[in-house]
C-alpha positions as CSV (number, residue, x, y, z in Angstrom):
1,M,0.0,0.3,0.1
2,N,1.1,3.5,-0.8
3,S,2.2,5.5,2.5
4,Y,3.0,9.1,3.1
5,T,6.8,10.1,3.7
6,K,9.0,13.1,4.5
7,L,10.6,14.5,1.6
8,K,14.5,16.0,1.6
9,N,12.8,19.1,1.2
10,G,11.0,19.1,4.4
11,S,6.9,18.6,2.4
12,W,5.3,15.6,2.8
13,G,4.8,13.5,0.0
14,V,4.4,9.9,-1.0
15,R,6.0,6.8,-1.7
16,V,4.2,4.7,-4.4
17,A,4.2,0.6,-5.5
18,G,5.6,0.8,-8.7
19,L,5.8,3.2,-11.8
20,I,3.4,6.2,-11.6
21,Q,2.5,9.4,-13.7
22,E,2.1,13.5,-12.7
23,R,-1.7,13.8,-11.9
24,Q,-2.4,10.8,-11.1
25,Q,-4.8,10.1,-7.9
26,I,-4.0,7.4,-5.5
27,Q,-5.2,5.8,-2.3
28,V,-2.7,6.4,0.4
29,Q,-3.0,5.1,3.9
30,T,-2.1,6.7,7.1
31,K,-0.6,5.4,10.0
32,T,-4.1,4.6,11.8
33,G,-4.7,2.6,8.4
34,A,-7.9,5.4,7.4
35,V,-7.0,5.4,3.4
36,K,-6.8,8.4,1.5
37,T,-7.2,9.7,-1.8
38,E,-4.2,12.2,-3.5
39,T,-2.7,13.7,-6.2
40,V,0.8,13.9,-8.1
41,T,2.2,16.7,-8.4
42,K,5.8,15.7,-9.3
43,V,7.2,12.1,-9.5
44,L,10.4,12.4,-7.9
45,W,12.5,9.6,-8.0
46,T,12.3,6.2,-9.2
47,G,13.9,3.1,-8.2
48,P,14.5,-0.3,-6.4
49,D,13.5,-0.4,-2.9
50,I,16.4,-0.5,-0.7
51,H,14.6,-3.6,1.5
52,T,12.6,-5.5,-1.2
53,G,14.3,-4.5,-4.2
54,K,11.3,-3.6,-6.0
55,T,9.9,-0.5,-7.5
56,I,9.0,2.3,-5.9
57,S,8.4,6.0,-6.9
58,L,8.6,8.7,-4.3
59,C,6.4,11.6,-5.4
60,S,5.0,15.2,-4.3
61,I,1.5,15.4,-3.6
62,A,-0.9,18.2,-3.8
63,P,-1.4,20.5,-0.8
64,R,-4.8,20.1,0.4
65,S,-7.5,23.3,0.8
66,N,-7.6,24.0,4.8
67,Q,-11.4,25.6,4.0
68,Q,-13.0,25.3,6.8
69,G,-16.3,23.3,6.5
70,Q,-15.4,21.3,3.8
71,G,-14.8,17.6,3.0
72,G,-16.2,16.7,5.5
73,R,-15.0,18.1,9.0
74,R,-17.1,18.9,12.0
75,L,-16.7,22.4,12.3
76,S,-16.8,23.2,16.5
77,L,-16.4,27.0,18.7
78,G,-13.7,28.6,17.4
79,G,-13.3,27.4,13.7
80,R,-11.6,23.7,15.5
81,Y,-12.6,20.9,13.7
82,E,-12.0,17.3,14.1
83,C,-8.3,16.1,11.8
84,E,-9.5,13.0,9.6
85,E,-5.8,11.1,9.8
86,C,-5.4,11.9,13.3
87,G,-9.4,12.7,15.1
88,D,-7.8,15.5,17.4
89,M,-9.7,18.5,17.6
90,V,-7.3,21.0,15.9
91,T,-6.7,24.6,14.3
92,P,-6.1,24.8,11.2
93,G,-3.0,26.1,10.0
94,T,-1.0,23.5,12.9
95,R,-0.1,20.4,11.9
96,C,-1.2,16.8,12.3
97,W,0.6,14.6,14.5
98,E,-0.1,11.5,12.3
99,T,1.1,13.1,8.5
100,G,3.1,16.0,8.8
101,L,0.5,18.0,6.6
102,T,-1.3,21.3,7.4
103,H,-4.9,20.5,9.0
């Protein structure tokens, strides 16, 4: 299964099993087991995994919208909402402890 990974530039991207193309949508599993859909913006590297030898691709992903109330987020007073990745009540603009992405 595809997973989130920290890229060399400090941003979050995805580690994809096999070959992938830019603008392709993929399913990515979080540490909690939730599955998210991400859009590949750029394939940064493709080659053999050092542990398995199978082909993988490291990719940057499109940023998510941080608009409140979209994507099924439960809003509470003060503009906080429940993060879909970690389940915590968070303030927009903070980082998710689960994925490292911006809320």
